[in-house]
Legacy VTK file of the C-alpha trace (Angstrom):
# vtk DataFile Version 3.0
C-alpha trace
ASCII
DATASET POLYDATA
POINTS 486 float
23.903 13.897 -25.125
23.282 12.192 -21.306
22.176 9.027 -22.859
25.740 8.599 -25.275
27.913 9.656 -22.365
26.131 6.745 -20.185
26.781 4.139 -23.425
29.909 5.030 -23.946
30.902 5.199 -20.063
29.668 1.436 -19.909
31.176 0.365 -22.854
34.562 2.057 -21.028
33.971 0.111 -17.642
33.498 -2.890 -19.894
37.026 -2.453 -21.299
39.629 -0.451 -19.590
37.123 -0.922 -16.248
37.576 -4.720 -15.523
38.295 -6.862 -19.123
41.199 -5.280 -21.110
44.220 -4.942 -19.102
44.081 -8.443 -17.350
43.466 -9.795 -20.975
46.766 -7.747 -22.186
48.599 -8.990 -19.193
47.704 -12.365 -19.980
47.612 -12.615 -23.431
51.117 -10.676 -22.978
52.783 -13.421 -20.671
51.490 -16.381 -23.177
53.145 -14.765 -26.200
56.395 -14.181 -23.882
56.389 -17.907 -22.524
54.859 -19.694 -26.252
57.696 -17.613 -28.517
60.517 -18.515 -26.104
61.294 -15.155 -24.685
61.258 -13.800 -27.979
61.784 -9.918 -26.764
65.231 -10.958 -24.616
66.192 -13.193 -27.677
66.388 -10.682 -30.194
67.132 -7.689 -27.887
70.573 -6.977 -29.056
69.169 -7.189 -32.604
66.714 -4.407 -32.138
69.647 -1.899 -32.085
70.429 -2.795 -35.784
67.738 -0.290 -36.575
69.843 2.808 -36.051
72.487 1.897 -38.516
71.864 3.359 -41.619
73.194 -0.164 -43.929
70.435 -1.715 -41.860
67.312 0.428 -43.750
66.113 0.574 -47.223
68.377 1.723 -50.064
65.295 3.287 -51.592
65.104 6.410 -50.369
61.589 7.018 -52.208
60.090 3.882 -49.556
59.499 4.066 -45.542
62.602 3.090 -44.261
62.626 0.156 -40.665
64.410 3.429 -39.006
61.683 5.889 -40.215
58.852 3.610 -39.231
60.437 3.056 -35.910
60.652 6.932 -35.177
56.951 7.555 -36.357
55.906 4.689 -33.908
57.526 6.068 -31.427
56.606 9.674 -31.735
53.274 8.037 -31.496
53.888 6.401 -28.543
55.659 8.827 -26.719
53.225 11.535 -25.346
51.819 12.996 -22.586
51.554 9.717 -20.941
55.373 9.759 -20.739
55.041 12.989 -18.600
51.741 13.510 -17.011
50.679 9.771 -17.146
53.913 8.555 -15.214
53.368 11.291 -12.514
49.685 10.195 -12.067
50.713 6.772 -11.761
53.182 7.391 -8.923
50.732 9.834 -7.463
47.799 7.098 -7.128
50.076 3.984 -7.024
53.126 5.234 -5.354
56.597 4.531 -6.319
55.985 0.546 -6.944
53.745 1.579 -9.969
57.257 2.178 -12.020
58.189 -1.462 -11.456
54.851 -2.730 -12.753
55.210 -0.054 -15.851
58.535 -2.006 -16.339
57.150 -5.195 -15.952
54.026 -4.538 -18.406
56.263 -2.858 -20.993
58.803 -5.924 -20.781
55.646 -8.498 -21.551
54.494 -6.170 -24.297
57.411 -6.013 -26.277
56.738 -9.526 -27.014
52.933 -8.626 -28.059
54.153 -5.926 -30.140
56.661 -7.807 -32.170
53.606 -10.041 -33.135
50.977 -7.836 -34.082
53.311 -5.847 -35.737
54.817 -8.642 -37.611
51.422 -9.888 -39.062
50.807 -6.520 -40.215
53.802 -6.561 -42.203
52.886 -10.023 -43.786
49.516 -9.048 -44.672
50.543 -5.244 -46.241
49.297 -4.189 -49.492
51.296 -2.378 -51.943
49.989 1.032 -52.800
51.635 3.067 -56.029
54.943 2.555 -56.537
56.722 3.378 -53.112
53.583 3.517 -50.541
52.408 0.399 -48.821
49.317 -0.337 -46.406
48.518 -2.387 -43.600
47.457 -2.880 -39.656
45.073 -5.142 -37.614
42.292 -4.097 -40.166
44.114 -5.791 -43.398
45.515 -8.412 -41.375
41.715 -9.295 -40.436
40.606 -9.618 -43.841
43.427 -11.163 -45.920
44.440 -13.411 -42.892
41.008 -14.284 -41.340
38.948 -13.942 -44.636
36.233 -11.691 -45.896
33.649 -13.459 -43.806
35.146 -11.175 -41.049
35.359 -7.561 -43.042
32.842 -6.815 -40.352
35.560 -7.028 -37.755
37.841 -5.033 -39.696
35.226 -2.521 -39.855
34.360 -2.255 -36.489
38.301 -2.046 -35.491
38.662 1.184 -38.367
35.533 3.254 -36.870
36.974 2.979 -33.717
40.722 3.596 -34.745
39.449 6.641 -36.339
37.170 7.940 -33.983
39.955 7.037 -30.921
42.903 8.100 -32.475
42.078 10.265 -35.935
39.836 12.373 -33.750
39.528 12.477 -30.089
43.209 12.061 -29.069
44.096 15.051 -31.603
41.937 17.107 -30.114
43.449 16.637 -26.567
47.035 16.736 -28.201
46.232 20.542 -29.491
44.487 21.524 -26.316
47.677 19.804 -24.527
50.101 22.316 -26.766
48.066 25.355 -26.498
47.614 25.291 -22.610
51.214 24.589 -22.070
52.535 27.630 -24.465
49.793 29.645 -23.031
50.930 28.809 -19.238
54.690 29.253 -20.003
54.741 31.854 -22.472
51.684 33.769 -22.148
51.002 33.061 -25.708
47.009 33.109 -26.764
45.394 29.585 -27.870
43.986 31.387 -31.327
47.800 31.709 -32.387
48.960 28.533 -31.356
45.884 26.866 -32.379
46.229 28.714 -35.650
50.031 28.073 -36.115
49.843 23.793 -34.979
47.007 23.303 -37.489
48.841 24.811 -40.215
51.892 23.049 -39.629
50.390 19.774 -38.921
48.484 20.310 -42.369
51.336 20.964 -44.396
52.719 18.096 -43.057
49.594 15.658 -43.171
49.247 16.479 -46.736
52.285 15.112 -47.829
51.134 11.687 -46.549
53.288 8.845 -44.886
56.306 9.392 -46.713
56.485 13.470 -45.584
55.072 12.181 -42.110
57.785 9.579 -41.784
60.668 12.802 -42.842
59.055 15.008 -40.438
59.090 12.557 -37.493
62.927 11.264 -38.709
63.379 15.187 -37.321
61.513 15.764 -34.576
61.404 12.777 -32.706
65.309 12.435 -32.318
65.608 15.646 -30.599
62.084 15.557 -28.224
63.670 11.884 -27.515
67.296 12.784 -26.966
66.708 16.428 -25.525
64.250 14.750 -22.873
66.811 11.832 -21.559
69.737 14.308 -21.474
67.853 16.383 -19.184
66.722 13.637 -16.988
69.928 12.217 -17.124
71.791 15.389 -15.848
69.168 15.103 -12.852
70.434 11.534 -12.140
74.054 12.438 -12.291
73.387 15.869 -9.822
71.830 12.651 -7.792
73.329 10.122 -8.106
73.744 8.997 -4.340
70.106 9.055 -4.012
69.419 6.810 -7.163
70.051 3.270 -4.787
67.468 4.198 -2.275
65.021 5.239 -5.102
65.137 1.687 -7.141
65.111 0.149 -3.032
61.841 2.393 -2.649
60.423 1.175 -6.040
60.800 -2.301 -5.322
59.990 -2.616 -1.905
56.673 -0.472 -2.634
56.114 -2.959 -5.741
55.434 -5.816 -3.475
54.084 -4.224 -0.542
57.343 -4.157 1.687
56.730 -0.376 1.947
53.292 1.499 1.461
53.158 5.125 -0.030
49.598 5.292 -0.764
46.246 3.841 0.206
45.545 0.207 -1.557
49.508 -0.718 -1.176
50.581 -3.313 -3.916
47.202 -3.483 -5.572
47.364 0.649 -5.872
50.591 0.273 -7.352
50.029 -3.064 -9.439
46.491 -1.526 -10.738
48.323 2.164 -11.933
51.405 0.491 -13.254
49.905 -1.690 -15.524
47.041 1.217 -16.548
49.705 3.886 -17.321
52.104 1.689 -19.133
49.831 0.041 -21.005
48.095 3.368 -22.159
51.996 5.221 -22.765
53.679 1.832 -24.953
50.442 0.640 -26.740
51.207 -2.879 -26.582
48.523 -4.776 -28.193
46.272 -2.234 -28.468
46.549 -2.328 -32.354
47.822 1.300 -33.055
51.429 0.521 -34.086
50.780 -2.126 -36.218
49.042 0.556 -38.983
52.882 2.326 -39.289
54.868 -0.949 -38.822
53.383 -2.071 -42.114
54.562 0.991 -44.018
57.891 -0.039 -43.445
60.341 -1.675 -46.635
61.866 -4.817 -44.787
63.321 -8.102 -45.808
61.139 -10.362 -43.499
57.792 -9.284 -41.419
59.689 -10.601 -38.263
62.115 -7.690 -38.831
59.860 -4.665 -37.840
58.320 -6.378 -35.111
61.730 -6.435 -33.913
62.186 -2.879 -34.504
58.772 -2.191 -33.173
59.294 -4.160 -29.913
62.410 -1.622 -29.406
59.346 1.383 -29.561
57.734 -0.559 -26.625
61.944 -0.278 -25.199
61.872 3.493 -25.593
58.779 4.402 -24.442
58.851 2.803 -21.321
61.836 1.603 -20.112
63.849 4.551 -21.085
61.830 7.840 -21.116
58.959 6.650 -18.636
61.656 6.208 -16.530
63.428 9.266 -16.568
60.217 10.933 -15.723
59.955 8.599 -12.645
63.394 9.371 -11.644
63.178 13.137 -11.816
59.991 12.981 -9.694
61.398 10.526 -7.219
64.539 12.156 -6.882
63.332 15.512 -6.079
61.284 16.830 -2.888
58.095 17.876 -4.768
56.280 14.729 -4.738
54.333 13.788 -1.121
53.505 9.997 -0.949
49.199 9.785 -0.499
48.855 13.312 -2.371
46.839 12.830 -4.080
45.194 15.834 -5.655
48.884 16.845 -7.798
48.053 17.434 -11.168
50.332 15.118 -13.175
52.104 17.766 -15.435
52.369 19.879 -12.650
54.202 17.558 -10.831
56.513 16.486 -13.415
57.239 20.250 -14.395
57.691 21.385 -10.692
59.950 18.486 -10.071
62.354 19.292 -12.901
62.265 23.039 -11.620
63.243 22.063 -8.307
66.267 20.369 -9.645
67.500 22.429 -12.098
66.025 25.969 -11.970
63.277 27.787 -13.657
64.735 27.617 -17.136
63.529 24.001 -17.172
60.242 24.863 -16.871
60.555 26.376 -20.507
62.304 23.497 -21.696
59.695 20.615 -20.886
57.575 23.174 -22.230
59.105 22.458 -25.628
59.333 18.775 -24.836
55.651 18.871 -24.583
55.132 20.500 -27.496
57.173 18.188 -29.668
55.673 15.067 -27.717
52.071 16.488 -28.438
52.757 17.407 -32.081
54.594 13.907 -33.202
51.339 12.263 -31.654
49.067 14.515 -33.778
50.608 13.540 -36.574
50.881 9.666 -35.895
47.328 10.021 -34.854
46.106 11.465 -37.966
48.402 8.318 -40.110
45.923 5.936 -37.907
42.527 7.521 -38.842
43.556 7.848 -42.507
45.059 4.065 -42.788
41.486 3.399 -41.134
39.703 5.392 -43.489
40.996 3.657 -46.628
39.358 0.536 -45.003
36.126 1.922 -45.053
36.280 4.257 -48.375
37.990 3.796 -51.451
36.651 7.043 -52.562
40.095 9.535 -53.516
38.085 12.559 -51.710
37.769 11.057 -48.386
41.305 11.334 -47.624
41.281 14.924 -48.616
38.290 15.379 -46.404
39.709 13.780 -43.672
43.056 16.039 -43.933
40.839 19.270 -43.314
38.904 17.503 -40.684
41.978 16.948 -38.765
43.205 20.670 -39.138
39.799 22.071 -37.691
39.658 19.201 -34.628
43.191 20.495 -33.835
42.553 24.183 -34.171
39.224 23.592 -32.054
41.063 21.363 -29.380
43.497 24.043 -29.085
41.483 27.181 -28.964
38.346 25.961 -27.233
39.469 23.942 -24.143
35.892 22.857 -23.276
35.231 21.657 -26.522
37.542 18.389 -26.334
34.901 17.065 -23.967
32.352 16.099 -26.646
35.381 13.119 -27.300
34.272 11.685 -24.378
34.078 8.365 -26.412
37.696 8.167 -27.461
38.855 5.931 -24.291
35.767 3.510 -24.503
36.521 3.491 -28.540
40.206 2.815 -28.332
39.141 -0.187 -25.668
36.552 -1.964 -28.471
39.452 -1.678 -31.255
42.374 -3.106 -28.542
39.721 -6.339 -27.689
39.102 -6.430 -31.656
42.817 -6.254 -31.992
43.976 -8.670 -29.511
41.075 -11.655 -30.772
42.897 -11.113 -34.327
45.915 -11.910 -32.891
44.902 -14.877 -31.300
43.205 -16.361 -34.573
46.443 -15.460 -36.498
49.223 -16.315 -33.708
49.946 -19.753 -35.244
50.845 -17.550 -38.409
53.245 -15.583 -36.293
54.963 -18.519 -35.120
55.515 -19.798 -38.440
56.933 -16.441 -39.579
59.536 -16.928 -36.073
60.559 -19.910 -36.928
61.401 -19.222 -40.062
63.181 -16.066 -39.134
65.137 -18.441 -36.350
65.933 -21.018 -39.361
67.669 -18.474 -41.501
69.736 -16.974 -38.773
70.540 -20.595 -37.871
71.778 -21.371 -41.211
74.013 -18.337 -41.378
72.006 -15.659 -42.747
72.598 -12.273 -41.066
69.921 -10.457 -42.275
66.325 -13.076 -42.900
64.518 -12.824 -46.389
60.659 -13.306 -46.763
60.077 -15.887 -49.437
56.603 -15.353 -50.758
56.567 -19.097 -52.126
56.741 -20.246 -48.969
53.802 -18.841 -48.117
51.402 -19.510 -51.174
48.721 -21.047 -48.854
48.342 -17.161 -47.397
46.872 -14.324 -48.759
49.485 -12.184 -49.105
50.531 -9.481 -51.617
53.613 -10.716 -53.548
54.033 -7.502 -55.346
55.029 -6.203 -51.826
58.103 -8.714 -51.518
59.388 -8.266 -55.315
63.001 -8.934 -54.638
62.861 -10.698 -51.490
63.647 -14.106 -52.398
62.028 -14.524 -55.454
62.414 -12.573 -59.021
60.415 -9.952 -59.802
59.364 -11.609 -63.195
57.773 -14.528 -61.104
55.187 -11.936 -59.387
51.724 -11.635 -60.354
50.292 -8.610 -59.226
47.434 -8.652 -56.826
45.104 -5.508 -56.894
44.606 -3.647 -53.572
41.690 -4.727 -51.363
LINES 1 487
486 0 1 2 3 4 5 6 7 8 9 10 11 12 13 14 15 16 17 18 19 20 21 22 23 24 25 26 27 28 29 30 31 32 33 34 35 36 37 38 39 40 41 42 43 44 45 46 47 48 49 50 51 52 53 54 55 56 57 58 59 60 61 62 63 64 65 66 67 68 69 70 71 72 73 74 75 76 77 78 79 80 81 82 83 84 85 86 87 88 89 90 91 92 93 94 95 96 97 98 99 100 101 102 103 104 105 106 107 108 109 110 111 112 113 114 115 116 117 118 119 120 121 122 123 124 125 126 127 128 129 130 131 132 133 134 135 136 137 138 139 140 141 142 143 144 145 146 147 148 149 150 151 152 153 154 155 156 157 158 159 160 161 162 163 164 165 166 167 168 169 170 171 172 173 174 175 176 177 178 179 180 181 182 183 184 185 186 187 188 189 190 191 192 193 194 195 196 197 198 199 200 201 202 203 204 205 206 207 208 209 210 211 212 213 214 215 216 217 218 219 220 221 222 223 224 225 226 227 228 229 230 231 232 233 234 235 236 237 238 239 240 241 242 243 244 245 246 247 248 249 250 251 252 253 254 255 256 257 258 259 260 261 262 263 264 265 266 267 268 269 270 271 272 273 274 275 276 277 278 279 280 281 282 283 284 285 286 287 288 289 290 291 292 293 294 295 296 297 298 299 300 301 302 303 304 305 306 307 308 309 310 311 312 313 314 315 316 317 318 319 320 321 322 323 324 325 326 327 328 329 330 331 332 333 334 335 336 337 338 339 340 341 342 343 344 345 346 347 348 349 350 351 352 353 354 355 356 357 358 359 360 361 362 363 364 365 366 367 368 369 370 371 372 373 374 375 376 377 378 379 380 381 382 383 384 385 386 387 388 389 390 391 392 393 394 395 396 397 398 399 400 401 402 403 404 405 406 407 408 409 410 411 412 413 414 415 416 417 418 419 420 421 422 423 424 425 426 427 428 429 430 431 432 433 434 435 436 437 438 439 440 441 442 443 444 445 446 447 448 449 450 451 452 453 454 455 456 457 458 459 460 461 462 463 464 465 466 467 468 469 470 471 472 473 474 475 476 477 478 479 480 481 482 483 484 485
């Protein structure tokens, strides 16, 4: 075990330690420049996904909005509550500025990776689609790169499907025990049972659950934070000035100054919004949309919601209070957020925040499960494999809930996420010309007066796309030749 921990520790050092964050930042800036600041160009268009008429008319298919809410449910989690607090504790208020910066850059990265996932998605059955970086690699780069897709799939299952779900179960059970004195056994049993009911319904039931859970948790948390901001509105300008000054070293709240602010802000921001990590594209590919760029824009909006809105709420709750003490690095992240909320609103806020943590964690569990299931279908076509995996997730969530120490065996989660992120970035780099081709097509249609651009598969006849996944999108169904799922 010690040897394995050493090996995975080295992998973590080689990815998260020095290579991954600079690559994500540099590549995000490159995409932003190469696409002509696409995230700002289509920012107003992102809000269209919230309109009912902008979604699929087929209720049996996953709509753009449902795919958005599933991905928001996955992106929004402990990082938005505990992670932001840790970033401020270790990097000072300036870390918040760099979280904003990496989110704005990451919006472009997310748009590209999710658009590619949409383009190369495959139709499964009557009403479902599967896609993501693994299938983009196989069908976009060619079968000779299937080994790369396999590496990606294994890392995705290990990190998200197994490791992170154990941690989420542990987070929920711990919060419930601390606030309500309910034994972990009962919480773990209930959590795994409800998760099982949802995940055994497949992506459609997951999407329907997210359609209910995510708006409640996001809006509830935003309203609570807005209440804190309104109660302290006179101090808001000073907090913003402090964030900017600390970000550029004009003030120094912690040791390391500007360097600590940049390092913590970038790290926590990327970990929270997952832009470029290759996870969200798996969900983006499930949506029934007219053009791949449409879902790319929607997923870019997901990054905005996660970091610019929800992470900022946590930051202002902490910085507007008197619990946070600059330089006191021994404060637990979740505890700092919770104590800050209580200092503003009273003891009841602690119970409310516990409820939010429960919803955040649960939405992440069903999201993580789907990522693992989708990756598993790349490795195995046997119908029993998914069923076994679903039972395994229920057991893992239960064990993570009732045995906090058990989560230590998932020490490989972060290193595996680092590897899959590097694989995903490599694939994006190689497929970036295709993404630009899609973007030019989308822009040309808008310029021609088409309000909602449509993908015409005939324009991409040279690519290995599943034409049956785009029936009715620019060509007649009778012109289609079904292509088997590979």
